[in-house]
CHARMM-style PDB file with segment names, atoms N, HN, CA, C and O in Angstrom:
ATOM      1  N   UNK     1     -32.654   0.129  -6.839  1.00  0.00      PROA
ATOM      2  CA  UNK     1     -33.436  -0.329  -5.704  1.00  0.00      PROA
ATOM      3  C   UNK     1     -33.399   0.745  -4.617  1.00  0.00      PROA
ATOM      4  O   UNK     1     -32.458   1.534  -4.529  1.00  0.00      PROA
ATOM      5  N   UNK     2     -34.424   0.752  -3.813  1.00  0.00      PROA
ATOM      6  HN  UNK     2     -35.188   0.111  -3.884  1.00  0.00      PROA
ATOM      7  CA  UNK     2     -34.555   1.760  -2.757  1.00  0.00      PROA
ATOM      8  C   UNK     2     -34.984   1.072  -1.462  1.00  0.00      PROA
ATOM      9  O   UNK     2     -35.811   0.160  -1.491  1.00  0.00      PROA
ATOM     10  N   UNK     3     -34.442   1.490  -0.356  1.00  0.00      PROA
ATOM     11  HN  UNK     3     -33.770   2.231  -0.333  1.00  0.00      PROA
ATOM     12  CA  UNK     3     -34.826   0.947   0.949  1.00  0.00      PROA
ATOM     13  C   UNK     3     -35.993   1.755   1.494  1.00  0.00      PROA
ATOM     14  O   UNK     3     -36.054   2.973   1.328  1.00  0.00      PROA
ATOM     15  N   UNK     4     -36.908   1.067   2.140  1.00  0.00      PROA
ATOM     16  HN  UNK     4     -36.859   0.077   2.275  1.00  0.00      PROA
ATOM     17  CA  UNK     4     -38.060   1.727   2.746  1.00  0.00      PROA
ATOM     18  C   UNK     4     -38.310   1.087   4.102  1.00  0.00      PROA
ATOM     19  O   UNK     4     -38.269  -0.135   4.240  1.00  0.00      PROA
ATOM     20  N   UNK     5     -38.568   1.921   5.100  1.00  0.00      PROA
ATOM     21  HN  UNK     5     -38.601   2.915   4.987  1.00  0.00      PROA
ATOM     22  CA  UNK     5     -38.780   1.434   6.449  1.00  0.00      PROA
ATOM     23  C   UNK     5     -40.245   1.557   6.845  1.00  0.00      PROA
ATOM     24  O   UNK     5     -40.932   2.506   6.467  1.00  0.00      PROA
ATOM     25  N   UNK     6     -40.695   0.602   7.595  1.00  0.00      PROA
ATOM     26  HN  UNK     6     -40.137  -0.169   7.902  1.00  0.00      PROA
ATOM     27  CA  UNK     6     -42.036   0.651   8.175  1.00  0.00      PROA
ATOM     28  C   UNK     6     -42.058   1.823   9.151  1.00  0.00      PROA
ATOM     29  O   UNK     6     -41.049   2.088   9.804  1.00  0.00      PROA
ATOM     30  N   UNK     7     -43.190   2.537   9.269  1.00  0.00      PROA
ATOM     31  HN  UNK     7     -44.010   2.322   8.739  1.00  0.00      PROA
ATOM     32  CA  UNK     7     -43.254   3.681  10.189  1.00  0.00      PROA
ATOM     33  C   UNK     7     -42.848   3.339  11.629  1.00  0.00      PROA
ATOM     34  O   UNK     7     -42.218   4.157  12.299  1.00  0.00      PROA
ATOM     35  N   UNK     8     -43.196   2.161  12.103  1.00  0.00      PROA
ATOM     36  HN  UNK     8     -43.708   1.496  11.559  1.00  0.00      PROA
ATOM     37  CA  UNK     8     -42.794   1.779  13.465  1.00  0.00      PROA
ATOM     38  C   UNK     8     -41.293   1.575  13.563  1.00  0.00      PROA
ATOM     39  O   UNK     8     -40.695   1.868  14.598  1.00  0.00      PROA
ATOM     40  N   UNK     9     -40.675   1.076  12.496  1.00  0.00      PROA
ATOM     41  HN  UNK     9     -41.161   0.838  11.655  1.00  0.00      PROA
ATOM     42  CA  UNK     9     -39.220   0.908  12.493  1.00  0.00      PROA
ATOM     43  C   UNK     9     -38.533   2.267  12.508  1.00  0.00      PROA
ATOM     44  O   UNK     9     -37.510   2.449  13.168  1.00  0.00      PROA
ATOM     45  N   UNK    10     -39.097   3.209  11.784  1.00  0.00      PROA
ATOM     46  HN  UNK    10     -39.928   3.062  11.248  1.00  0.00      PROA
ATOM     47  CA  UNK    10     -38.547   4.564  11.776  1.00  0.00      PROA
ATOM     48  C   UNK    10     -38.620   5.179  13.166  1.00  0.00      PROA
ATOM     49  O   UNK    10     -37.667   5.807  13.627  1.00  0.00      PROA
ATOM     50  N   UNK    11     -39.749   4.994  13.823  1.00  0.00      PROA
ATOM     51  HN  UNK    11     -40.522   4.483  13.448  1.00  0.00      PROA
ATOM     52  CA  UNK    11     -39.912   5.519  15.188  1.00  0.00      PROA
ATOM     53  C   UNK    11     -38.897   4.873  16.141  1.00  0.00      PROA
ATOM     54  O   UNK    11     -38.295   5.556  16.970  1.00  0.00      PROA
ATOM     55  N   UNK    12     -38.717   3.577  16.017  1.00  0.00      PROA
ATOM     56  HN  UNK    12     -39.206   3.022  15.344  1.00  0.00      PROA
ATOM     57  CA  UNK    12     -37.761   2.870  16.873  1.00  0.00      PROA
ATOM     58  C   UNK    12     -36.334   3.341  16.597  1.00  0.00      PROA
ATOM     59  O   UNK    12     -35.532   3.484  17.520  1.00  0.00      PROA
ATOM     60  N   UNK    13     -36.025   3.580  15.332  1.00  0.00      PROA
ATOM     61  HN  UNK    13     -36.677   3.464  14.583  1.00  0.00      PROA
ATOM     62  CA  UNK    13     -34.704   4.076  14.948  1.00  0.00      PROA
ATOM     63  C   UNK    13     -34.429   5.434  15.591  1.00  0.00      PROA
ATOM     64  O   UNK    13     -33.341   5.662  16.119  1.00  0.00      PROA
ATOM     65  N   UNK    14     -35.397   6.325  15.550  1.00  0.00      PROA
ATOM     66  HN  UNK    14     -36.282   6.140  15.121  1.00  0.00      PROA
ATOM     67  CA  UNK    14     -35.249   7.650  16.157  1.00  0.00      PROA
ATOM     68  C   UNK    14     -35.055   7.525  17.665  1.00  0.00      PROA
ATOM     69  O   UNK    14     -34.189   8.184  18.241  1.00  0.00      PROA
ATOM     70  N   UNK    15     -35.858   6.686  18.297  1.00  0.00      PROA
ATOM     71  HN  UNK    15     -36.561   6.151  17.829  1.00  0.00      PROA
ATOM     72  CA  UNK    15     -35.737   6.488  19.744  1.00  0.00      PROA
ATOM     73  C   UNK    15     -34.368   5.925  20.111  1.00  0.00      PROA
ATOM     74  O   UNK    15     -33.763   6.356  21.092  1.00  0.00      PROA
ATOM     75  N   UNK    16     -33.882   4.974  19.336  1.00  0.00      PROA
ATOM     76  HN  UNK    16     -34.374   4.624  18.539  1.00  0.00      PROA
ATOM     77  CA  UNK    16     -32.572   4.386  19.608  1.00  0.00      PROA
ATOM     78  C   UNK    16     -31.471   5.433  19.441  1.00  0.00      PROA
ATOM     79  O   UNK    16     -30.535   5.498  20.238  1.00  0.00      PROA
ATOM     80  N   UNK    17     -31.595   6.242  18.403  1.00  0.00      PROA
ATOM     81  HN  UNK    17     -32.356   6.189  17.756  1.00  0.00      PROA
ATOM     82  CA  UNK    17     -30.607   7.294  18.172  1.00  0.00      PROA
ATOM     83  C   UNK    17     -30.550   8.254  19.353  1.00  0.00      PROA
ATOM     84  O   UNK    17     -29.468   8.602  19.825  1.00  0.00      PROA
ATOM     85  N   UNK    18     -31.706   8.677  19.823  1.00  0.00      PROA
ATOM     86  HN  UNK    18     -32.585   8.395  19.440  1.00  0.00      PROA
ATOM     87  CA  UNK    18     -31.754   9.585  20.977  1.00  0.00      PROA
ATOM     88  C   UNK    18     -31.188   8.925  22.226  1.00  0.00      PROA
ATOM     89  O   UNK    18     -30.467   9.562  22.995  1.00  0.00      PROA
ATOM     90  N   UNK    19     -31.509   7.652  22.430  1.00  0.00      PROA
ATOM     91  HN  UNK    19     -32.094   7.134  21.806  1.00  0.00      PROA
ATOM     92  CA  UNK    19     -30.990   6.920  23.585  1.00  0.00      PROA
ATOM     93  C   UNK    19     -29.464   6.876  23.554  1.00  0.00      PROA
ATOM     94  O   UNK    19     -28.809   7.182  24.551  1.00  0.00      PROA
ATOM     95  N   UNK    20     -28.899   6.493  22.407  1.00  0.00      PROA
ATOM     96  HN  UNK    20     -29.430   6.244  21.598  1.00  0.00      PROA
ATOM     97  CA  UNK    20     -27.442   6.400  22.309  1.00  0.00      PROA
ATOM     98  C   UNK    20     -26.786   7.756  22.504  1.00  0.00      PROA
ATOM     99  O   UNK    20     -25.729   7.853  23.128  1.00  0.00      PROA
ATOM    100  N   UNK    21     -27.399   8.794  21.980  1.00  0.00      PROA
ATOM    101  HN  UNK    21     -28.258   8.715  21.473  1.00  0.00      PROA
ATOM    102  CA  UNK    21     -26.832  10.136  22.126  1.00  0.00      PROA
ATOM    103  C   UNK    21     -26.853  10.576  23.588  1.00  0.00      PROA
ATOM    104  O   UNK    21     -25.958  11.297  24.029  1.00  0.00      PROA
ATOM    105  N   UNK    22     -27.863  10.150  24.339  1.00  0.00      PROA
ATOM    106  HN  UNK    22     -28.590   9.565  23.980  1.00  0.00      PROA
ATOM    107  CA  UNK    22     -27.920  10.488  25.762  1.00  0.00      PROA
ATOM    108  C   UNK    22     -26.849   9.743  26.559  1.00  0.00      PROA
ATOM    109  O   UNK    22     -26.396  10.227  27.596  1.00  0.00      PROA
ATOM    110  N   UNK    23     -26.449   8.576  26.078  1.00  0.00      PROA
ATOM    111  HN  UNK    23     -26.818   8.183  25.236  1.00  0.00      PROA
ATOM    112  CA  UNK    23     -25.442   7.791  26.788  1.00  0.00      PROA
ATOM    113  C   UNK    23     -24.054   8.400  26.628  1.00  0.00      PROA
ATOM    114  O   UNK    23     -23.314   8.564  27.599  1.00  0.00      PROA
ATOM    115  N   UNK    24     -23.719   8.732  25.388  1.00  0.00      PROA
ATOM    116  HN  UNK    24     -24.320   8.599  24.600  1.00  0.00      PROA
ATOM    117  CA  UNK    24     -22.401   9.295  25.077  1.00  0.00      PROA
ATOM    118  C   UNK    24     -22.574  10.275  23.923  1.00  0.00      PROA
ATOM    119  O   UNK    24     -23.140   9.922  22.889  1.00  0.00      PROA
ATOM    120  N   UNK    25     -22.101  11.479  24.090  1.00  0.00      PROA
ATOM    121  HN  UNK    25     -21.641  11.767  24.930  1.00  0.00      PROA
ATOM    122  CA  UNK    25     -22.202  12.481  23.028  1.00  0.00      PROA
ATOM    123  C   UNK    25     -21.520  11.971  21.757  1.00  0.00      PROA
ATOM    124  O   UNK    25     -20.367  11.542  21.789  1.00  0.00      PROA
ATOM    125  N   UNK    26     -22.244  12.025  20.648  1.00  0.00      PROA
ATOM    126  HN  UNK    26     -23.181  12.374  20.623  1.00  0.00      PROA
ATOM    127  CA  UNK    26     -21.700  11.572  19.370  1.00  0.00      PROA
ATOM    128  C   UNK    26     -22.058  10.138  19.034  1.00  0.00      PROA
ATOM    129  O   UNK    26     -21.946   9.725  17.880  1.00  0.00      PROA
ATOM    130  N   UNK    27     -22.486   9.375  20.026  1.00  0.00      PROA
ATOM    131  HN  UNK    27     -22.577   9.710  20.964  1.00  0.00      PROA
ATOM    132  CA  UNK    27     -22.808   7.967  19.774  1.00  0.00      PROA
ATOM    133  C   UNK    27     -24.065   7.828  18.920  1.00  0.00      PROA
ATOM    134  O   UNK    27     -24.159   6.916  18.099  1.00  0.00      PROA
ATOM    135  N   UNK    28     -25.029   8.727  19.110  1.00  0.00      PROA
ATOM    136  HN  UNK    28     -24.953   9.468  19.777  1.00  0.00      PROA
ATOM    137  CA  UNK    28     -26.230   8.694  18.281  1.00  0.00      PROA
ATOM    138  C   UNK    28     -25.900   8.924  16.821  1.00  0.00      PROA
ATOM    139  O   UNK    28     -26.420   8.240  15.940  1.00  0.00      PROA
ATOM    140  N   UNK    29     -25.037   9.885  16.571  1.00  0.00      PROA
ATOM    141  HN  UNK    29     -24.614  10.441  17.286  1.00  0.00      PROA
ATOM    142  CA  UNK    29     -24.612  10.168  15.200  1.00  0.00      PROA
ATOM    143  C   UNK    29     -23.857   8.980  14.600  1.00  0.00      PROA
ATOM    144  O   UNK    29     -24.047   8.647  13.430  1.00  0.00      PROA
ATOM    145  N   UNK    30     -23.014   8.352  15.394  1.00  0.00      PROA
ATOM    146  HN  UNK    30     -22.860   8.622  16.344  1.00  0.00      PROA
ATOM    147  CA  UNK    30     -22.277   7.176  14.923  1.00  0.00      PROA
ATOM    148  C   UNK    30     -23.247   6.037  14.586  1.00  0.00      PROA
ATOM    149  O   UNK    30     -23.046   5.309  13.615  1.00  0.00      PROA
ATOM    150  N   UNK    31     -24.287   5.895  15.388  1.00  0.00      PROA
ATOM    151  HN  UNK    31     -24.451   6.486  16.178  1.00  0.00      PROA
ATOM    152  CA  UNK    31     -25.309   4.878  15.143  1.00  0.00      PROA
ATOM    153  C   UNK    31     -26.016   5.139  13.816  1.00  0.00      PROA
ATOM    154  O   UNK    31     -26.202   4.221  13.018  1.00  0.00      PROA
ATOM    155  N   UNK    32     -26.411   6.394  13.582  1.00  0.00      PROA
ATOM    156  HN  UNK    32     -26.260   7.140  14.230  1.00  0.00      PROA
ATOM    157  CA  UNK    32     -27.074   6.750  12.332  1.00  0.00      PROA
ATOM    158  C   UNK    32     -26.167   6.461  11.145  1.00  0.00      PROA
ATOM    159  O   UNK    32     -26.610   5.899  10.143  1.00  0.00      PROA
ATOM    160  N   UNK    33     -24.912   6.838  11.255  1.00  0.00      PROA
ATOM    161  HN  UNK    33     -24.553   7.294  12.069  1.00  0.00      PROA
ATOM    162  CA  UNK    33     -23.950   6.614  10.177  1.00  0.00      PROA
ATOM    163  C   UNK    33     -23.821   5.124   9.865  1.00  0.00      PROA
ATOM    164  O   UNK    33     -23.795   4.736   8.697  1.00  0.00      PROA
ATOM    165  N   UNK    34     -23.742   4.305  10.883  1.00  0.00      PROA
ATOM    166  HN  UNK    34     -23.764   4.621  11.831  1.00  0.00      PROA
ATOM    167  CA  UNK    34     -23.588   2.863  10.674  1.00  0.00      PROA
ATOM    168  C   UNK    34     -24.841   2.243  10.060  1.00  0.00      PROA
ATOM    169  O   UNK    34     -24.742   1.378   9.191  1.00  0.00      PROA
ATOM    170  N   UNK    35     -26.008   2.677  10.504  1.00  0.00      PROA
ATOM    171  HN  UNK    35     -26.088   3.381  11.210  1.00  0.00      PROA
ATOM    172  CA  UNK    35     -27.249   2.165   9.911  1.00  0.00      PROA
ATOM    173  C   UNK    35     -27.333   2.574   8.442  1.00  0.00      PROA
ATOM    174  O   UNK    35     -27.675   1.754   7.590  1.00  0.00      PROA
ATOM    175  N   UNK    36     -27.027   3.820   8.144  1.00  0.00      PROA
ATOM    176  HN  UNK    36     -26.748   4.486   8.836  1.00  0.00      PROA
ATOM    177  CA  UNK    36     -27.045   4.287   6.759  1.00  0.00      PROA
ATOM    178  C   UNK    36     -26.069   3.493   5.899  1.00  0.00      PROA
ATOM    179  O   UNK    36     -26.390   3.126   4.769  1.00  0.00      PROA
ATOM    180  N   UNK    37     -24.887   3.230   6.429  1.00  0.00      PROA
ATOM    181  HN  UNK    37     -24.626   3.529   7.347  1.00  0.00      PROA
ATOM    182  CA  UNK    37     -23.884   2.451   5.690  1.00  0.00      PROA
ATOM    183  C   UNK    37     -24.392   1.045   5.410  1.00  0.00      PROA
ATOM    184  O   UNK    37     -24.226   0.524   4.307  1.00  0.00      PROA
ATOM    185  N   UNK    38     -25.007   0.441   6.407  1.00  0.00      PROA
ATOM    186  HN  UNK    38     -25.142   0.864   7.303  1.00  0.00      PROA
ATOM    187  CA  UNK    38     -25.526  -0.919   6.260  1.00  0.00      PROA
ATOM    188  C   UNK    38     -26.673  -0.983   5.255  1.00  0.00      PROA
ATOM    189  O   UNK    38     -26.738  -1.898   4.434  1.00  0.00      PROA
ATOM    190  N   UNK    39     -27.564  -0.018   5.323  1.00  0.00      PROA
ATOM    191  HN  UNK    39     -27.511   0.725   5.990  1.00  0.00      PROA
ATOM    192  CA  UNK    39     -28.694   0.013   4.381  1.00  0.00      PROA
ATOM    193  C   UNK    39     -28.179   0.219   2.960  1.00  0.00      PROA
ATOM    194  O   UNK    39     -28.638  -0.443   2.029  1.00  0.00      PROA
ATOM    195  N   UNK    40     -27.241   1.123   2.794  1.00  0.00      PROA
ATOM    196  HN  UNK    40     -26.868   1.661   3.551  1.00  0.00      PROA
ATOM    197  CA  UNK    40     -26.669   1.357   1.467  1.00  0.00      PROA
ATOM    198  C   UNK    40     -26.024   0.084   0.921  1.00  0.00      PROA
ATOM    199  O   UNK    40     -26.175  -0.233  -0.259  1.00  0.00      PROA
ATOM    200  N   UNK    41     -25.319  -0.631   1.760  1.00  0.00      PROA
ATOM    201  HN  UNK    41     -25.196  -0.373   2.719  1.00  0.00      PROA
ATOM    202  CA  UNK    41     -24.685  -1.889   1.345  1.00  0.00      PROA
ATOM    203  C   UNK    41     -25.740  -2.887   0.879  1.00  0.00      PROA
ATOM    204  O   UNK    41     -25.562  -3.552  -0.142  1.00  0.00      PROA
ATOM    205  N   UNK    42     -26.830  -2.992   1.622  1.00  0.00      PROA
ATOM    206  HN  UNK    42     -26.974  -2.452   2.452  1.00  0.00      PROA
ATOM    207  CA  UNK    42     -27.903  -3.920   1.255  1.00  0.00      PROA
ATOM    208  C   UNK    42     -28.623  -3.494  -0.022  1.00  0.00      PROA
ATOM    209  O   UNK    42     -29.045  -4.345  -0.805  1.00  0.00      PROA
ATOM    210  N   UNK    43     -28.768  -2.192  -0.240  1.00  0.00      PROA
ATOM    211  HN  UNK    43     -28.425  -1.501   0.396  1.00  0.00      PROA
ATOM    212  CA  UNK    43     -29.409  -1.700  -1.453  1.00  0.00      PROA
ATOM    213  C   UNK    43     -28.585  -2.066  -2.680  1.00  0.00      PROA
ATOM    214  O   UNK    43     -29.128  -2.489  -3.701  1.00  0.00      PROA
ATOM    215  N   UNK    44     -27.286  -1.902  -2.573  1.00  0.00      PROA
ATOM    216  HN  UNK    44     -26.845  -1.559  -1.744  1.00  0.00      PROA
ATOM    217  CA  UNK    44     -26.411  -2.176  -3.726  1.00  0.00      PROA
ATOM    218  C   UNK    44     -26.074  -3.650  -3.884  1.00  0.00      PROA
ATOM    219  O   UNK    44     -25.684  -4.083  -4.968  1.00  0.00      PROA
ATOM    220  N   UNK    45     -26.219  -4.427  -2.811  1.00  0.00      PROA
ATOM    221  HN  UNK    45     -26.535  -4.075  -1.930  1.00  0.00      PROA
ATOM    222  CA  UNK    45     -25.895  -5.862  -2.845  1.00  0.00      PROA
ATOM    223  C   UNK    45     -26.996  -6.648  -2.122  1.00  0.00      PROA
ATOM    224  O   UNK    45     -26.727  -7.251  -1.083  1.00  0.00      PROA
ATOM    225  N   UNK    46     -28.215  -6.655  -2.643  1.00  0.00      PROA
ATOM    226  HN  UNK    46     -28.433  -6.165  -3.487  1.00  0.00      PROA
ATOM    227  CA  UNK    46     -29.325  -7.305  -1.936  1.00  0.00      PROA
ATOM    228  C   UNK    46     -29.132  -8.801  -1.719  1.00  0.00      PROA
ATOM    229  O   UNK    46     -29.756  -9.385  -0.833  1.00  0.00      PROA
ATOM    230  N   UNK    47     -28.290  -9.410  -2.504  1.00  0.00      PROA
ATOM    231  HN  UNK    47     -27.783  -8.935  -3.223  1.00  0.00      PROA
ATOM    232  CA  UNK    47     -28.067 -10.854  -2.356  1.00  0.00      PROA
ATOM    233  C   UNK    47     -27.346 -11.216  -1.056  1.00  0.00      PROA
ATOM    234  O   UNK    47     -27.386 -12.373  -0.639  1.00  0.00      PROA
ATOM    235  N   UNK    48     -26.690 -10.253  -0.411  1.00  0.00      PROA
ATOM    236  HN  UNK    48     -26.658  -9.313  -0.750  1.00  0.00      PROA
ATOM    237  CA  UNK    48     -25.979 -10.567   0.829  1.00  0.00      PROA
ATOM    238  C   UNK    48     -26.897 -10.584   2.038  1.00  0.00      PROA
ATOM    239  O   UNK    48     -26.524 -11.087   3.097  1.00  0.00      PROA
ATOM    240  N   UNK    49     -28.108 -10.031   1.883  1.00  0.00      PROA
ATOM    241  HN  UNK    49     -28.412  -9.622   1.022  1.00  0.00      PROA
ATOM    242  CA  UNK    49     -29.023  -9.938   3.022  1.00  0.00      PROA
ATOM    243  C   UNK    49     -29.959 -11.085   3.068  1.00  0.00      PROA
ATOM    244  OT1 UNK    49     -30.798 -11.162   3.966  1.00  0.00      PROA
TER     245      UNK     49
END
């Protein structure tokens, strides 16, 4: 299985990442890492979502 995002969701994700990075250095990267971890979990275990 593969995860796919709507183009507007992708745009919102990028904006959120930039916002968090502006608040605290490294927070944007931490946000990306957590989203990637969550998506991977859902891809491998779709029944939990």
